[in-house]
C-alpha positions as CSV (number, residue, x, y, z in Angstrom):
1,M,38.9,77.2,24.7
2,R,36.5,79.7,26.0
3,L,32.7,79.1,25.5
4,I,30.6,82.2,25.6
5,E,26.8,82.5,26.2
6,P,26.2,85.7,24.3
7,H,22.6,86.6,25.4
8,V,21.3,85.8,28.9
9,R,19.1,87.8,31.3
10,L,21.3,87.9,34.4
11,E,18.5,88.7,36.8
12,T,16.6,85.6,35.9
13,L,19.3,83.0,36.3
14,T,19.2,80.7,39.2
15,A,22.1,79.2,41.1
16,D,21.4,76.0,39.4
17,N,21.5,77.7,36.0
18,L,24.9,79.2,36.8
19,M,26.3,76.0,38.1
20,H,25.0,74.0,34.9
21,M,26.6,76.7,32.6
22,W,29.9,76.3,34.4
23,M,29.7,72.4,34.1
24,A,28.9,72.7,30.5
25,G,32.3,74.5,30.1
26,I,30.9,78.1,29.6
27,T,33.4,80.7,30.8
28,D,31.7,84.0,30.1
29,I,28.1,85.2,30.0
30,I,26.9,88.5,28.4
31,G,23.7,90.0,29.8
32,H,21.8,92.8,28.4
33,V,19.9,95.6,30.0
34,W,16.2,95.2,29.1
35,Y,13.7,98.0,28.8
36,P,10.2,97.2,30.2
37,P,7.2,96.5,27.8
38,L,5.3,99.5,26.5
39,G,2.8,100.9,28.9
40,V,4.6,100.0,32.1
41,K,5.0,102.9,34.2
42,I,8.4,103.1,35.8
43,T,10.6,105.9,37.4
44,N,14.2,106.9,36.5
45,Q,15.4,105.5,39.8
46,T,13.9,102.1,38.9
47,L,16.2,102.0,35.8
48,I,19.1,103.1,37.8
49,D,18.6,100.5,40.5
50,F,18.3,97.8,38.0
51,F,21.4,98.9,36.1
52,E,23.3,99.1,39.4
53,R,22.2,95.4,40.2
54,L,23.3,94.2,36.8
55,T,26.7,95.8,36.9
56,G,27.4,95.4,40.6
57,F,25.8,92.4,42.2
58,E,25.3,90.0,39.1
59,P,28.9,89.8,38.1
60,I,29.8,88.9,41.6
61,R,27.2,86.3,41.8
62,A,28.3,84.7,38.5
63,N,31.9,84.8,39.6
64,Q,30.9,82.4,42.5
65,Y,30.6,79.8,39.7
66,L,33.6,80.8,38.0
67,L,31.8,82.8,35.3
68,N,32.8,86.1,33.9
69,A,29.7,88.2,33.5
70,Y,29.5,91.2,31.3
71,V,26.6,93.7,30.7
72,T,25.8,95.3,27.5
73,L,23.4,98.4,27.1
74,G,21.8,98.9,23.7
75,I,20.6,102.5,22.9
76,N,17.5,102.8,20.7
77,P,17.3,106.0,19.0
78,F,13.5,105.9,18.8
79,S,11.1,106.8,21.5
80,Y,7.8,105.0,22.0
81,Y,6.4,107.3,24.4
């Protein structure tokens, strides 16, 4: 049986968190791309760098603990700026 953790913030998980997930029997984790709070000034490059980390580095790191990591991206049609 596959156990899936459907909502994690990949960039905040420690090695201990990943190990405990594996020990609990979790096989897959699904992370999401967040958007910074309103009023925080960021550049386009910041978002690109963050997305590249989530899609490149984080799945490799999770795989070291035998976890399959997937990243989701939600599109909000409303702009707050």
